[in-house]
C-alpha positions as CSV (number, residue, x, y, z in Angstrom):
1,M,-15.6,-0.3,-4.8
2,P,-14.6,2.2,-2.4
3,A,-14.6,6.0,-3.9
4,W,-10.7,6.7,-3.0
5,L,-9.9,3.2,-4.7
6,K,-11.3,4.0,-8.3
7,N,-8.2,5.9,-9.2
8,S,-5.5,3.9,-8.1
9,A,-2.2,2.2,-10.0
10,G,-4.4,-1.0,-9.8
11,T,-7.6,0.0,-11.4
12,R,-5.7,1.8,-14.0
13,R,-3.4,-0.9,-15.3
14,A,-6.7,-2.7,-14.8
15,R,-8.3,-0.8,-17.4
16,G,-4.8,-1.1,-19.6
17,A,-2.5,2.2,-18.6
18,T,1.6,0.8,-18.9
19,N,3.2,3.6,-17.2
20,R,5.1,3.4,-13.5
21,F,2.5,5.0,-10.6
22,G,3.9,6.6,-7.7
23,F,2.2,7.7,-4.3
24,F,3.1,10.2,-1.5
25,L,1.2,9.9,1.2
26,H,1.0,13.1,3.1
27,I,-0.2,12.3,6.7
28,P,1.9,9.8,9.2
29,F,1.0,6.6,8.7
30,P,-0.8,4.2,11.6
31,A,1.4,1.4,12.5
32,P,0.8,-2.1,11.8
33,A,-1.5,-2.7,14.9
34,V,-3.2,0.1,14.5
35,L,-4.0,-0.2,11.2
36,A,-4.9,-3.9,11.7
37,T,-8.2,-2.5,13.1
38,L,-9.5,-0.7,9.9
39,P,-11.9,-2.8,8.7
40,D,-10.6,-2.8,5.0
41,H,-6.7,-2.5,5.9
42,E,-6.2,-5.4,3.6
43,I,-8.1,-3.2,0.1
44,L,-5.9,-0.3,0.8
45,L,-2.2,-2.2,1.5
46,D,-3.4,-4.1,-1.7
47,A,-3.9,-0.8,-3.1
48,M,-0.6,0.6,-2.1
49,R,1.4,-2.4,-3.2
50,A,0.5,-1.8,-6.6
51,Y,2.6,1.6,-7.0
52,D,5.9,1.7,-8.5
53,L,7.0,4.0,-6.0
54,V,5.4,4.9,-2.8
55,G,6.8,8.1,-0.9
56,L,6.3,8.5,3.4
57,Q,6.7,11.9,5.1
58,T,9.8,9.6,7.8
59,Q,11.5,6.7,8.0
60,G,9.2,5.7,10.7
61,D,6.4,5.4,8.7
62,A,8.1,3.9,5.5
63,E,8.9,0.5,7.8
64,A,5.6,0.8,8.8
65,L,4.0,0.3,6.2
66,A,6.2,-2.2,4.8
67,A,6.4,-4.2,8.3
68,S,1.8,-3.8,8.0
69,I,2.7,-5.4,4.1
70,A,4.5,-8.0,5.7
71,R,2.0,-9.2,8.2
72,S,-1.1,-8.7,5.2
73,R,-3.0,-11.7,3.6
74,T,-1.9,-11.5,0.8
75,A,2.2,-10.8,1.0
76,L,2.1,-13.3,2.8
77,A,0.6,-15.6,-0.5
78,S,3.4,-14.3,-2.3
79,G,6.0,-14.1,-0.6
80,D,6.4,-10.0,-1.2
81,R,7.8,-9.4,2.5
82,G,7.7,-5.4,1.8
83,R,11.0,-3.7,0.5
84,L,13.0,0.1,1.4
85,A,14.7,1.6,-0.6
């Protein structure tokens, strides 16, 4: 397991945590085509989907995340297409 994933919402929930989790990304989120070049991008997207709330800097970043989630294997299998709130 990558070190950055050890304290993610999904990992904490697997250990029994029931509270809500939020995450704010302090750097721009890459376009889906760029994100897809990373070897573990599906793991990263699954980790981000486990949060109740994800904050990003701009509307464009939020749209890139939603588009990446919609294209991910997990989303395609589950029917989750990403949602902006």
